[in-house]
N, C-alpha and C positions, 0 to 999 in steps of 0.2 A: 394523761390523755388514756382512754379505753385499750382494753387488750396488754394490760401489762406497764404503761407509761409511755414515755417518749421512745419513738422508734429510731433505731439507727437508720441513716438515709440509706435507700436501695438505689445502686446507679446499673441500670442496664444498658449493655454496649453491644449492638446487635452486628449482624453480618452483613453481606452485600444486599440480598433483596431487603432487609430490615432497616436499610437507611435511605430515608426519603430525601430527594434533592430537588431544587427548583432553582430557577434562572431569572434574571432580568436582563432584556436585551435593548441594546441601543443601533439600529443600523447595522445589525450582525449579518456578514457574508452568507448566507442560507443557501441550501441547494438550489430551491425552487421556489416559485412564487406563494405554494401552499403553506410553506414554513413560517412561522411567525418570525417576523423581522425585528420588531420593536415592540415592548411590551409596554412603553410608555411610563417608566417609573413603577410599575407593578411587577410581582413578582409570578412566574407560572412554573407550575409542577410539572417535570418532564421524568423523574423516576420514584414512583412507577405510575406512568400515566397510560391507562390500558389502550386508549386509542393511538398513542404514539406506537405503542408495541403492536397492535393488532391490525392496524389499517396500514397496508403495503405500501401505499404512496407517500405514507409519512414515515417510514423507515429512516430515510436520509435526514429526515428533520431530527429525530431523536438522535441519530449517529453524530450528527454536526454539533448539536448541544452538548453532548458528552466527549466530545474531542478534547483528549490532552496531549499536548505536545511537551517534549522535553528537549531541552537544549543543553548538549553536554558541555558546551565550551564554557558556558555561565552556569551550570548545574541548577538551573532554573526549570519550573513547569509554569505552563499557562493554558488557558481556555483559548476557546475561539475569539478572534477579536470582536470586540464590543458585547461580550457575554460574562455577567456576574453570576458566580453561584453560590448557593448555601444551603446548608440542610435545613429541613422544614421541622419546627417545633423544638428546637435543641433546648432541652431541659426543662420544658414547660407542657402543661395540658393545654395545648390549644385545639380542643375537642379531640385530642389524640388523634392523629391522622390514619386513615383507613389502613395504610400499609403495615402500621405498627399494631393495630387491632388485629390485622392477621396473622402476623408472626408471633407477637407476645399478647394476645387477646385473652388467652385462657390463663397466662400467668399474671396478666394485671389484673384479671379479674379474681383469681386465687387471692394473689397479695392484699387487695382492696377488702374482701370479703372475710377472709380468714384471719389476717393480721392487722386490718384496720389503716393500711397503708393509702396515701391518696396521691394521685399523679400530681405533680408540681409542688406538692409540699414536703412529701418525704420519700417521693418515688419519682426517679428521674429517668428520661431516656437520652441517651448521648450518641445520636446519629453522626456518621462523618462522611467524608467523601471516600467512597470506597475506591475510586480509582487509584488513591494513593498508597503509598507505604508510609512506614515510620519517620523515613528521612524528611519526607514533605509535610507530615504532621507534627513535626518539631520546628518548623520554618515558621516565621513570621507570616500571617495571614497577608497574601498580597491585594492588589487593589480588583483585581478579578476573582476574589474568594477563594484562590489556591492557597491551602496549608492552614495552618493555625489552630488545627484541632486538639493538639495536647495542651496547649495555653488554656483554650476554654473547658476542657475537661478539667483541668487542675483547678480552675475558678470554681467549676460547678462542685466540685468535691470540696473544696474549703468553703464553700457557703454553705454546704448543705451539714457539714460538720459544725460549723460556727453557728448556725440557726438552731440545731437539734443538742448540741453539745455532747454528741455520740459519733464515733468513728464510722465511715461508711462502710458499706457492704456492696462489693462490685461483681455483676453477673454478666459475663461476657458470652456470646455465642460465634461459633464458626469464625469468619476472618476477625472478628473482635478480640479472639484470644491471642493470636500474635500481635495485633496491636494494641492489646493492653501489656502483653509482655514487653514490648519495645518501649512503651511509655514507663513501666516501671523500673525497667533496668538502666533506661539513658536518660529520661527526662526529670526525673525527680530523686531527690535522695533517699538515703536509708532512714534519714531522719524524719523527712516529710512523710515517708511511709508508714513509719512508726506511728505517727501523730495523728494520721489521717484515713488509714484504710485497716478495716476490724478483719476482715479476709476477702479473700478474692476466690470465685466459684466461676470455673472455667466450663465450659460445655461444647462438645464436639469441636474441639480444636485442630484446624488442620496445621499443626504446629510446624511441618516440614514439608507441605505442600499436599498435591493430591495429585492421582494419575490423570485426572480429568483434565487439568489445565494444559496436558500434551496435545490431548485432543482440540481443545480450544485453540491453541496455536495452529494447527492445521485443517480444523474443520470449522472450528465455533462450537459454542455450548450455549443451548437454549435454557440454561437453569431449572431443567424439569420440564419445560412445556415441550407437548408433543411436535413432533415436526409438521404434522398435518395442520397444525394452528400457526406456528412461525417457521421460516426455515432454519435450517441449521447454523447459518451464517449471519444472521439476522444483525446482531450487534458483535460480531467478531471483530472488527475494526477497531472496537471500544476495548475488547477484553486484549487484544494483543499489545496494545499502546499504553496499558495502564501499568504503574509501577508497581500496583498489588497484584498484577500478574506473576511478577517475580517471586513474590512470597508465597504465592499458591502452587509453584511450579514444584514438582516431584524434586526431592533434594535426596543425590546420592548418599547421605548421611542415613537415610532411613530406607531408602528403597534398593541401595546396593546395585548389582548388575542385573535385576530382574528387568527382562523385556517389556517396555511399555507401548512400544509402537513397533510393528513387524510390517515389513513389504515385501516383496517376491525375492528380493537379493539378500537382505539383512535385517537384523534385529537392532533396535535402538532402546536404550536403557537412559535414567535419569540424566547422566553424565554427559550423553548426547543431545540433550534438547537444544542448546544454541546450535549446535551444527545442524538440525532440523530447521530452525528457525533460518540460518544463512542459506540453507537450501531453497527454501520457499519463498525468502525473500519478503516484499512488502507485504503480500498476503497475510504473513505472520509475523508482521510488525516490523519488519526490516532492521534498518541501521538504527532506528530508536528502540526496538525490542532488544537489540543485541547491547547497546549502550546503557540500558537499564538493568541488563543482566551483568555488565560488568561491573555498573556502580554498586550493584546490592548484594551481587554474590556474597554468600557467606554470612550475611548481617543476623538471618535469624539462626543458622547454625552457631554462630558465638553466643547466642543468648541463650542456649538450651540449658537452663537451671532455673531453680525456683529462687524468686526475688526475696530478698533478706528483709525481715520484718514484715512480711504479710503472708499470714498462714493461708495457704495455696491449696485448692481442692480441684482435681483434674477427673472431670466427669463426661463420660462418652457412651455411646451404644455400639452394640456390634449386632452379628445374626443378620444383617442385609447385605444382599449381593450387592457387591460396589464395583465399578469398572477399574480393571488393572492393566488390560493390553488391548490394543486397536489394531486390527489387521487391515490394511490397505492393500488395494487390487493392484495399484501403480506405485511407481516407484515417487519419491518425494523430489520434486523439480521446481524451478521458477513458476510463482503463482501458482502453487498447488492449495485447492480447495475442494478436497473430495471428502465424502462421508464413507467412515470404516465399513467394509463388507462382514465384519465380525467383531463382536466384543467379547472379551474373555473377563470373567469376574472372580474377585476374591472377596474377603471379609471385609467388614467396613461398617458405615451408617447408611449406605447408598449414595453418599458423596465423597467422604473422605475415606481413604483406605485405612485399614487397621494399622499399617506401619507407620503412619503419622498419628493416627489419635492414640497410641500407647507408648509414642517414643519417651513422652517423659515417665511414665511407669518402670519402662526398662532401663533408660540411660540418664535421668537427669540424677545428680548426686543428691544423698539423703544425711550427708554429715552436717551440713552448715546450715542448712533451711529446710526442714522436714516438711513434708507435705502428703496429702493422701489421695487415693483415687477410688473412684466409685464406677460400675461398669452397670449399664442398663441393656440387657440383651432383647434382641427383636425389636427396636424400634428406629426409626429411621432419622435422619439429620435433623430435620424440622420438627418432624412429631414428639421427638423429645422434649419441646417446650412445653408440650401440653400433657406428656405424659403422666398419669396419675402418680408413678414411683417417683420421678423426679419431683413432681411438686410436693409429695410428702416429705421428701429428703431435704428440699429446701427450706420449707417449713420447720422440720426438725432443727436445723441450722440456726434459723432466724428465731422462734420462739424465744428461747433462753437469753437472747438479746434485748428483748423487749423490757425487761426488769432494769431500772436504773441501775447501772454497775459501770460508769465509764472507767475507763484507763487508759492510759498513755501506753501501755505495754502492749505488744500484739497478743490475742488470745490463744491459748494453747490449742493443739489439734485434739478432739476427742478421741478417746479410745486407742486401741493398738492398732498400728500403722499396717500389720498384716492382715487383722480382720478387716481393715477398709479396702484392702486389695479384692476381697469375694465380692462376685457379683451380687446385686442386689436380687432379691426372692422376688 
């Protein structure tokens, strides 16, 4: 085939904004008459549906559709009764959903134009239910659509490898990075990784959370949308009840004793986050959020090492003011739902703090499974996906793989590891 032969399949694993969700409803207990109660066997897109986000009276509809309930006694997750959820366009080019074009459009166009990739043939999107952490992804998919992502991802990669005869290149972004880290360490074997993964490019990973999640529990987080457009707590109840919120919470392993929340009487660091949730109660997720933190605490911390038999490339950006501490005028008490009066900033990519972004570079062991890092200065978390320097760097990794040279052994990392640590010019 053109551009140097059979291409290794490329699998894109997005973050929260880049995973499109749709639901099928049957007599669901929705909040009011304007919410769709029954879709009569058809599927309805809910994330992201601009109408559900921007029309205030439909806010409760969106929140109910995205409700996730965790039963600590049975260790099970469930959706709203009468609601089944799935990701939109898993692995196929079903006209490539608008959401994916917004986040990955430049990258998709580059891979298609420069290297001859084609969505659905050798270029695959792997969206997932971003409300979930790895424990649920590893479970069998339930009747209401919760779980099953890891099995679907494994099957997608195996099919791509079988069809092309080439090992896959995985490109993950944001929450997709810890999601892949958990998959590679806990769901598949070293032998499987060696046979199916050519290399993994991990972009803008919140390896040990972000200070922004502390704000999400207390105030909500609008994912970058201005508050004049949507209120600060628009989808707060979804954020605080999602198991992925534990993964996105700032870990003391990366943030230490740095104050992340300040009130008139005291400072709170990463280790105090569950105390803040307990003080706020239901507004911060209450018993469910505390149960999820108890269950998932330490999961990501225990996986902070490169996966064996997977050449790994940790790429991230810096030089963008990133919220690190949130100052509140009032003490945190029951039903707290205030907006910070001040936000203080540090380095990062505007969404993820430098403490989390470069944790692998500083602390992952290099003796057993070497990896490389690359820094892209002065570009934000999402803009990195369309930055010319990133596109060039990815092309330089992929182009040599276009020539037929299948191998069951992991490819070596290129160049001196020390030189790989230098920022991109």
